[in-house]
DSSP file (Angstrom, degrees, kcal/mol; ACC not computed):
  #  RESIDUE AA STRUCTURE BP1 BP2  ACC     N-H-->O    O-->H-N    N-H-->O    O-->H-N    TCO  KAPPA ALPHA  PHI   PSI    X-CA   Y-CA   Z-CA
    1    1 A M              0   0    0      0, 0.0     2,-0.2     0, 0.0     5,-0.0   0.000 360.0 360.0 360.0 132.9 -259.1  101.0   68.3
    2    2 A N    >   -     0   0    0      1,-0.0     3,-1.3     0, 0.0     0, 0.0  -0.537 360.0 -98.1-106.9 178.4 -261.6   99.0   70.5
    3    3 A N  T 3  S+     0   0    0      1,-0.3    -1,-0.0    -2,-0.2     0, 0.0   0.602 117.5  60.6 -74.0 -11.1 -261.1   95.9   72.6
    4    4 A S  T 3  S+     0   0    0     78,-0.1    79,-2.5    81,-0.0     2,-0.4   0.330  99.5  66.9 -96.3   8.6 -262.5   93.6   69.9
    5    5 A E  E <   -A   82   0A   0     -3,-1.3     2,-0.6    77,-0.3    77,-0.2  -0.980  62.5-152.9-133.8 140.5 -259.8   94.5   67.3
    6    6 A I  E     +A   81   0A   0     75,-3.4    75,-2.6    -2,-0.4     2,-0.3  -0.959  43.8 128.0-110.0 117.6 -256.1   94.0   67.1
    7    7 A S        -     0   0    0     -2,-0.6    73,-0.1    73,-0.2    68,-0.1  -0.959  48.3-119.8-158.3 173.1 -254.4   96.7   65.1
    8    8 A N        -     0   0    0     66,-0.4    68,-0.1    71,-0.3    71,-0.1  -0.726  51.7 -74.5-112.7 165.1 -251.7   99.3   64.9
    9    9 A P        -     0   0    0      0, 0.0     2,-0.2     0, 0.0    69,-0.1  -0.383  60.0-109.0 -59.2 138.9 -251.9  103.0   64.4
   10   10 A K        -     0   0    0     67,-0.2     2,-0.7    68,-0.1    67,-0.3  -0.496  16.6-135.4 -76.5 136.4 -252.8  103.8   60.8
   11   11 A T        -     0   0    0     65,-2.8     2,-0.1    -2,-0.2    -1,-0.1  -0.825  32.6-124.6 -83.8 119.6 -250.3  105.3   58.5
   12   12 A E        -     0   0    0     -2,-0.7    -1,-0.0     1,-0.0     3,-0.0  -0.386  28.5-168.8 -70.3 143.4 -252.3  108.0   56.7
   13   13 A V        -     0   0    0     -2,-0.1     7,-0.1     7,-0.1    -3,-0.0  -0.907  34.6 -84.1-127.4 156.9 -252.3  108.0   52.9
   14   14 A P        -     0   0    0      0, 0.0     2,-0.2     0, 0.0     6,-0.0  -0.320  43.9-139.6 -61.0 141.0 -253.5  110.6   50.4
   15   15 A K        +     0   0    0      4,-0.0     2,-0.3     5,-0.0     3,-0.2  -0.654  53.4  68.0 -97.8 159.1 -257.3  110.5   49.7
   16   16 A G  S    S-     0   0    0     -2,-0.2     4,-0.1     1,-0.1     0, 0.0  -0.837  96.8 -47.7 130.5-167.1 -258.9  111.0   46.3
   17   17 A K  S    S+     0   0    0     -2,-0.3    -1,-0.1     2,-0.1     2,-0.1   0.735 103.0  93.0 -77.6 -23.8 -259.1  109.2   43.0
   18   18 A S  S    S-     0   0    0     -3,-0.2     2,-0.1     1,-0.1    -2,-0.0  -0.436  84.3-110.2 -73.0 144.2 -255.4  108.5   42.7
   19   19 A L        -     0   0    0     -2,-0.1     2,-0.2     4,-0.1    -1,-0.1  -0.459  37.2-164.2 -70.6 145.4 -254.1  105.2   43.9
   20   20 A N     >  -     0   0    0     -2,-0.1     4,-2.3    -4,-0.1     5,-0.2  -0.654  38.6 -85.8-122.3-178.8 -252.0  105.3   47.1
   21   21 A D  H  > S+     0   0    0      1,-0.2     4,-2.6    -2,-0.2     5,-0.2   0.880 126.6  52.9 -57.4 -40.8 -249.6  102.9   48.8
   22   22 A K  H  > S+     0   0    0      2,-0.2     4,-2.6     1,-0.2    -1,-0.2   0.910 108.5  50.5 -62.5 -42.2 -252.4  101.2   50.7
   23   23 A D  H  > S+     0   0    0      2,-0.2     4,-2.3     1,-0.2    -2,-0.2   0.927 112.0  46.8 -61.1 -45.8 -254.3  100.6   47.5
   24   24 A Y  H  X S+     0   0    0     -4,-2.3     4,-2.5     1,-0.2    -2,-0.2   0.902 112.8  49.3 -63.4 -41.3 -251.3   99.1   45.8
   25   25 A M  H  X S+     0   0    0     -4,-2.6     4,-2.9    -5,-0.2    -2,-0.2   0.898 110.2  51.0 -66.9 -39.5 -250.6   96.9   48.9
   26   26 A N  H  X S+     0   0    0     -4,-2.6     4,-2.4     2,-0.2    -2,-0.2   0.921 111.7  47.4 -61.1 -44.2 -254.2   95.7   49.0
   27   27 A A  H  X S+     0   0    0     -4,-2.3     4,-2.2     2,-0.2    -2,-0.2   0.914 113.4  48.3 -63.7 -42.9 -254.1   94.8   45.3
   28   28 A L  H  X S+     0   0    0     -4,-2.5     4,-2.6     2,-0.2    -2,-0.2   0.926 111.7  49.2 -63.4 -45.6 -250.7   93.0   45.8
   29   29 A L  H  X S+     0   0    0     -4,-2.9     4,-2.5     1,-0.2    -2,-0.2   0.916 111.2  49.7 -62.0 -43.3 -252.0   91.1   48.9
   30   30 A S  H  X S+     0   0    0     -4,-2.4     4,-2.0     1,-0.2    -1,-0.2   0.916 112.1  48.0 -61.4 -43.4 -255.2   90.0   47.0
   31   31 A S  H  X S+     0   0    0     -4,-2.2     4,-2.4     1,-0.2    -2,-0.2   0.915 111.9  49.1 -64.0 -43.2 -253.2   88.8   44.0
   32   32 A L  H  X S+     0   0    0     -4,-2.6     4,-2.6     2,-0.2    -2,-0.2   0.893 108.8  52.9 -65.3 -39.8 -250.7   86.9   46.2
   33   33 A K  H  X S+     0   0    0     -4,-2.5     4,-2.1     1,-0.2    -1,-0.2   0.927 111.3  46.9 -59.7 -44.1 -253.6   85.2   48.2
   34   34 A E  H  X S+     0   0    0     -4,-2.0     4,-2.4     1,-0.2    -2,-0.2   0.900 111.6  50.6 -65.5 -40.9 -255.1   84.0   44.9
   35   35 A M  H  X S+     0   0    0     -4,-2.4     4,-2.7     2,-0.2     5,-0.2   0.908 108.9  51.5 -64.4 -41.5 -251.7   82.8   43.6
   36   36 A V  H  X S+     0   0    0     -4,-2.6     4,-2.1     2,-0.2    -1,-0.2   0.924 111.0  48.4 -62.1 -43.7 -251.1   80.8   46.8
   37   37 A K  H  X S+     0   0    0     -4,-2.1     4,-1.9     1,-0.2    -2,-0.2   0.923 112.6  48.7 -60.9 -43.7 -254.5   79.2   46.5
   38   38 A N  H  X S+     0   0    0     -4,-2.4     4,-2.6     1,-0.2    -2,-0.2   0.891 110.7  49.4 -66.6 -39.4 -253.9   78.3   42.9
   39   39 A Y  H  X S+     0   0    0     -4,-2.7     4,-2.7     2,-0.2    -1,-0.2   0.865 107.7  55.2 -67.7 -34.1 -250.5   76.8   43.5
   40   40 A A  H  X S+     0   0    0     -4,-2.1     4,-1.9    -5,-0.2    -2,-0.2   0.919 111.0  45.1 -62.4 -42.3 -251.9   74.7   46.4
   41   41 A T  H  X S+     0   0    0     -4,-1.9     4,-1.3     2,-0.2    -2,-0.2   0.929 112.3  50.9 -65.3 -45.5 -254.4   73.3   43.9
   42   42 A A  H  < S+     0   0    0     -4,-2.6     4,-0.4     1,-0.2     3,-0.3   0.897 108.5  53.0 -60.5 -40.6 -251.8   72.8   41.2
   43   43 A M  H >< S+     0   0    0     -4,-2.7     3,-1.3     1,-0.2    -1,-0.2   0.941 108.9  48.0 -59.3 -47.6 -249.6   70.9   43.8
   44   44 A T  H 3< S+     0   0    0     -4,-1.9    -1,-0.2     1,-0.3    -2,-0.2   0.723 117.3  43.0 -69.5 -18.6 -252.3   68.5   44.7
   45   45 A E  T 3< S+     0   0    0     -4,-1.3    -1,-0.3    -3,-0.3    -2,-0.2   0.290  80.8 134.9-108.5   9.5 -253.1   67.8   41.1
   46   46 A A    <   -     0   0    0     -3,-1.3    -3,-0.1    -4,-0.4     3,-0.0  -0.314  51.5-142.4 -62.0 140.7 -249.5   67.5   39.8
   47   47 A S  S    S+     0   0    0      1,-0.1     2,-0.3     2,-0.0    -1,-0.1   0.627  77.3  17.8 -83.4 -13.7 -249.1   64.5   37.5
   48   48 A C  S  > S-     0   0    0      1,-0.1     4,-2.4     0, 0.0     5,-0.1  -0.973  79.7-105.6-152.6 165.6 -245.6   63.6   38.7
   49   49 A E  H  > S+     0   0    0     -2,-0.3     4,-2.6     1,-0.2     5,-0.2   0.861 115.7  55.3 -63.0 -38.0 -243.2   64.2   41.6
   50   50 A T  H  > S+     0   0    0      2,-0.2     4,-1.9     1,-0.2    -1,-0.2   0.938 111.0  43.8 -61.8 -47.4 -241.0   66.6   39.7
   51   51 A L  H  > S+     0   0    0      1,-0.2     4,-2.5     2,-0.2     5,-0.2   0.905 112.0  54.5 -64.2 -41.4 -243.9   68.9   38.8
   52   52 A Y  H  X S+     0   0    0     -4,-2.4     4,-2.6     1,-0.2    -2,-0.2   0.926 108.4  48.8 -56.9 -46.7 -245.2   68.6   42.4
   53   53 A E  H  X S+     0   0    0     -4,-2.6     4,-2.2     2,-0.2    -1,-0.2   0.871 110.5  50.6 -64.0 -37.9 -241.8   69.7   43.8
   54   54 A Q  H  X S+     0   0    0     -4,-1.9     4,-2.0     2,-0.2    -1,-0.2   0.925 113.0  45.5 -66.3 -43.8 -241.6   72.7   41.4
   55   55 A Y  H  X S+     0   0    0     -4,-2.5     4,-3.0     1,-0.2    -2,-0.2   0.896 111.3  53.9 -63.8 -39.7 -245.1   73.8   42.3
   56   56 A K  H  X S+     0   0    0     -4,-2.6     4,-2.5    -5,-0.2    -2,-0.2   0.913 107.6  49.9 -62.0 -43.2 -244.3   73.3   46.0
   57   57 A E  H  X S+     0   0    0     -4,-2.2     4,-1.9     2,-0.2    -1,-0.2   0.917 114.2  44.5 -61.7 -44.4 -241.2   75.6   45.7
   58   58 A M  H  X S+     0   0    0     -4,-2.0     4,-2.5     2,-0.2     5,-0.2   0.899 111.2  54.5 -67.5 -40.2 -243.3   78.3   44.0
   59   59 A F  H  X S+     0   0    0     -4,-3.0     4,-2.6     1,-0.2    -2,-0.2   0.936 109.3  47.5 -56.5 -48.3 -246.1   77.9   46.5
   60   60 A L  H  X S+     0   0    0     -4,-2.5     4,-2.2     2,-0.2    -1,-0.2   0.890 110.9  51.2 -63.6 -40.3 -243.7   78.4   49.4
   61   61 A E  H  X S+     0   0    0     -4,-1.9     4,-2.1     1,-0.2    -1,-0.2   0.934 114.4  42.7 -62.4 -46.3 -242.1   81.5   47.8
   62   62 A Y  H  X S+     0   0    0     -4,-2.5     4,-2.7     2,-0.2    -2,-0.2   0.862 111.7  54.6 -70.8 -34.7 -245.5   83.1   47.2
   63   63 A A  H  X S+     0   0    0     -4,-2.6     4,-2.1    -5,-0.2    -1,-0.2   0.912 110.1  46.9 -64.1 -41.1 -246.8   82.2   50.6
   64   64 A L  H  X S+     0   0    0     -4,-2.2     4,-2.3     2,-0.2    -2,-0.2   0.908 112.8  49.0 -65.5 -41.6 -243.7   83.8   52.3
   65   65 A L  H  X S+     0   0    0     -4,-2.1     4,-2.4     2,-0.2    -2,-0.2   0.908 109.3  52.7 -64.6 -41.3 -244.2   86.9   50.1
   66   66 A Q  H  X S+     0   0    0     -4,-2.7     4,-2.4     1,-0.2    -1,-0.2   0.919 109.6  49.3 -58.7 -43.8 -247.9   87.1   51.0
   67   67 A R  H  X S+     0   0    0     -4,-2.1     4,-2.7     1,-0.2    -2,-0.2   0.901 109.7  51.3 -63.7 -41.4 -247.0   86.9   54.7
   68   68 A E  H  X S+     0   0    0     -4,-2.3     4,-2.1     2,-0.2    -1,-0.2   0.917 110.8  47.9 -62.5 -43.2 -244.4   89.7   54.3
   69   69 A V  H  X S+     0   0    0     -4,-2.4     4,-2.4     2,-0.2    -2,-0.2   0.923 111.9  50.4 -64.6 -43.6 -247.0   92.0   52.6
   70   70 A F  H  X S+     0   0    0     -4,-2.4     4,-2.9     1,-0.2    -2,-0.2   0.935 109.6  50.9 -57.7 -47.0 -249.5   91.2   55.3
   71   71 A E  H  X S+     0   0    0     -4,-2.7     4,-2.5     1,-0.2    -1,-0.2   0.889 110.0  49.2 -61.6 -40.5 -247.0   92.1   58.0
   72   72 A V  H  X S+     0   0    0     -4,-2.1     4,-1.8     2,-0.2    -1,-0.2   0.941 113.4  46.8 -62.7 -46.5 -246.2   95.4   56.4
   73   73 A M  H  <>S+     0   0    0     -4,-2.4     5,-2.7     1,-0.2     6,-0.7   0.892 112.5  49.8 -63.7 -39.3 -249.8   96.3   56.0
   74   74 A F  H ><5S+     0   0    0     -4,-2.9     3,-1.4     4,-0.2   -66,-0.4   0.923 109.7  50.6 -65.1 -44.2 -250.5   95.2   59.6
   75   75 A K  H 3<5S+     0   0    0     -4,-2.5    -1,-0.2     1,-0.3    -2,-0.2   0.832 109.7  51.2 -62.8 -32.2 -247.6   97.3   61.0
   76   76 A K  T 3<5S-     0   0    0     -4,-1.8   -65,-2.8    -5,-0.2    -1,-0.3   0.468 117.4-114.4 -84.5  -1.2 -248.9  100.3   59.0
   77   77 A G  T < 5S+     0   0    0     -3,-1.4    -3,-0.2    -4,-0.3   -67,-0.2   0.668  84.8 119.0  79.2  16.0 -252.4   99.9   60.5
   78   78 A W  S   <S+     0   0    0     -5,-2.7     2,-0.4    -6,-0.2    -4,-0.2   0.448  72.4  44.7 -92.8  -1.6 -254.0   99.0   57.2
   79   79 A Y        -     0   0    0     -6,-0.7   -71,-0.3    -5,-0.2     2,-0.3  -0.990  68.8-175.9-143.0 130.0 -255.0   95.6   58.3
   80   80 A S        -     0   0    0     -2,-0.4     2,-0.3   -73,-0.1   -73,-0.2  -0.885  13.7-140.4-127.1 161.1 -256.7   94.7   61.5
   81   81 A L  E     -A    6   0A   0    -75,-2.6   -75,-3.4    -2,-0.3     2,-0.4  -0.888  18.3-120.0-120.0 149.1 -257.7   91.4   63.2
   82   82 A E  E     -A    5   0A   0     -2,-0.3     2,-0.6   -77,-0.2   -77,-0.3  -0.715  23.5-127.0 -88.0 136.6 -260.8   90.6   65.2
   83   83 A V        -     0   0    0    -79,-2.5     2,-0.4    -2,-0.4    -1,-0.0  -0.736  27.4-139.2 -80.8 122.4 -260.3   89.3   68.7
   84   84 A A        -     0   0    0     -2,-0.6     2,-0.1     1,-0.1   -79,-0.0  -0.663  15.2-117.6 -86.5 137.1 -262.2   86.1   69.0
   85   85 A E     >  -     0   0    0     -2,-0.4     4,-2.0     1,-0.1     3,-0.4  -0.459  21.0-122.4 -69.6 143.7 -264.2   85.4   72.2
   86   86 A E  H  > S+     0   0    0      1,-0.2     4,-2.5     2,-0.2     5,-0.2   0.865 112.7  55.0 -55.2 -39.0 -263.0   82.4   74.2
   87   87 A Q  H  > S+     0   0    0      1,-0.2     4,-2.7     2,-0.2    -1,-0.2   0.884 105.9  51.1 -65.2 -39.0 -266.4   80.9   73.9
   88   88 A K  H  > S+     0   0    0     -3,-0.4     4,-2.4     2,-0.2    -1,-0.2   0.909 111.4  48.1 -63.8 -41.7 -266.4   81.1   70.1
   89   89 A I  H  X S+     0   0    0     -4,-2.0     4,-2.5     2,-0.2    -2,-0.2   0.927 112.9  48.0 -64.1 -44.8 -263.1   79.4   69.9
   90   90 A S  H  X S+     0   0    0     -4,-2.5     4,-2.5     2,-0.2    -2,-0.2   0.916 111.8  49.5 -62.6 -44.3 -264.2   76.7   72.3
   91   91 A N  H  X S+     0   0    0     -4,-2.7     4,-2.3     2,-0.2    -1,-0.2   0.918 112.1  47.9 -61.7 -43.8 -267.4   76.1   70.4
   92   92 A K  H  X S+     0   0    0     -4,-2.4     4,-2.5     2,-0.2    -1,-0.2   0.908 110.9  51.5 -63.6 -42.4 -265.5   75.9   67.1
   93   93 A H  H  X S+     0   0    0     -4,-2.5     4,-2.4     1,-0.2    -2,-0.2   0.924 110.8  47.9 -60.4 -45.6 -263.0   73.5   68.6
   94   94 A Q  H  X S+     0   0    0     -4,-2.5     4,-2.3     1,-0.2    -1,-0.2   0.905 111.0  51.4 -62.3 -42.2 -265.8   71.2   69.9
   95   95 A M  H  X S+     0   0    0     -4,-2.3     4,-2.2     1,-0.2    -2,-0.2   0.920 111.9  46.2 -61.8 -44.7 -267.6   71.3   66.5
   96   96 A L  H  X S+     0   0    0     -4,-2.5     4,-2.4     2,-0.2    -1,-0.2   0.880 110.6  52.9 -67.8 -37.8 -264.4   70.3   64.6
   97   97 A K  H  X S+     0   0    0     -4,-2.4     4,-2.3    -5,-0.2    -1,-0.2   0.916 110.1  49.0 -61.2 -42.3 -263.6   67.5   67.2
   98   98 A Q  H  X S+     0   0    0     -4,-2.3     4,-2.7     2,-0.2    -2,-0.2   0.907 109.6  51.2 -64.5 -41.7 -267.1   66.1   66.6
   99   99 A E  H  X S+     0   0    0     -4,-2.2     4,-2.3     2,-0.2    -1,-0.2   0.906 110.3  49.6 -61.9 -41.4 -266.7   66.3   62.8
  100  100 A L  H  X S+     0   0    0     -4,-2.4     4,-2.2     2,-0.2    -2,-0.2   0.909 110.9  49.4 -63.3 -42.0 -263.4   64.4   63.1
  101  101 A T  H  X S+     0   0    0     -4,-2.3     4,-1.7     1,-0.2    -2,-0.2   0.926 110.2  50.8 -61.9 -44.7 -265.1   61.8   65.3
  102  102 A D  H  X S+     0   0    0     -4,-2.7     4,-0.7     1,-0.2    -2,-0.2   0.889 110.9  48.9 -61.0 -39.6 -267.9   61.4   62.8
  103  103 A L  H >< S+     0   0    0     -4,-2.3     3,-0.6     1,-0.2    -1,-0.2   0.885 108.8  53.1 -67.0 -38.4 -265.4   60.9   60.0
  104  104 A S  H 3< S+     0   0    0     -4,-2.2    -1,-0.2     1,-0.2    -2,-0.2   0.824 107.4  51.8 -66.1 -31.7 -263.5   58.3   62.0
  105  105 A E  H 3<        0   0    0     -4,-1.7    -1,-0.2     1,-0.2    -2,-0.2   0.662 360.0 360.0 -79.9 -16.6 -266.6   56.3   62.6
  106  106 A S    <<        0   0    0     -4,-0.7    -1,-0.2    -3,-0.6    -2,-0.1   0.488 360.0 360.0 -73.0 360.0 -267.6   56.2   58.9
């Protein structure tokens, strides 16, 4: 692990052609991410409040499940995060503030 990465020690899995726990978790996380995106779209396009509330409930359930899967993978060292430099964060913040200002003036 280097200073530009946030991660945990990796849990080793069998190598080879057979799928292992990490492979299954990656597939599950990818599917859940896609489902959360799709439910977000469905919510915003719901034709009535009842349908919106049903989509919202499902969205929240899948979003929580996605977070749980991510946390397990992170704890096992199968998912790492990049440490962002303070300057990059500041630059991004300034850019977004400017975009908001530009939108407000329109």
